[in-house]
Every structure is written in C-alpha cells, then in structure tokens.
Residue, then its C-alpha position, 0 to 999 in steps of 0.5 A: m379692460p374687462s376682467d375675466g370676473d366682469s365678463q363673468r357677471t355680465d353673461e349672468s346678468r343677461r341670462i337673468l334679464a333673458r329669463v326675466s324677460g321671458e317670464a314677463e311675456p303674456g301667455s308665458a307665466s305658468i300660474g293659471r295654465g290650467a286654470d279654466d280647465p273643466a275636466d280638472p276636478v282638483e281645480k273645480m273642487g278649489m274653486r267652490i271652497a274659494r267661492v263659498l270661503s269668499m262669500a262666508i267671510t263677505v256675510a260675516v264682515i257685513a254681520w259685523c259692521v251692521v252690528y257694530i253700527m246698531r250698538y254704537f250708534 
C-alpha cells in the first residue's frame, strides 16, 4: 500500500513528466521564437555579428591549414 511520501513523489513525477512532454512538443520551445522577427534590431545585429565572426573564423582556419600544409609538406 503506497504511503503518503510515495503519493507525493508520484504526483511530483507526473507534474515533471507533463512539463517535459509540453516542452518537447514542436513549437513549444522558447528558444528561437522571435528569431525570424525582422523588426527586432537586437536580433538583426546579433545575426550580423554571428555571420561576420563565423566567416572570420572560417577564413582563419583555412589560412592556418594552408600555412601548415605549405610548411610541413
């Protein structure tokens, strides 16, 4: 026979599972909800910074690979 502590843990487990299943459904995640909003200037600036940084890092890695290959091969 379940005790009061078991009942509380069961109720808590059910609440946690309900919350997790709600978060796992498509479209329910809070990340990226406003990512496509063209009117958000902060989002635009963040995307620009990310694109510039990714290009700079890509060019630096490619340049390093070329220098490494030219020097040691």
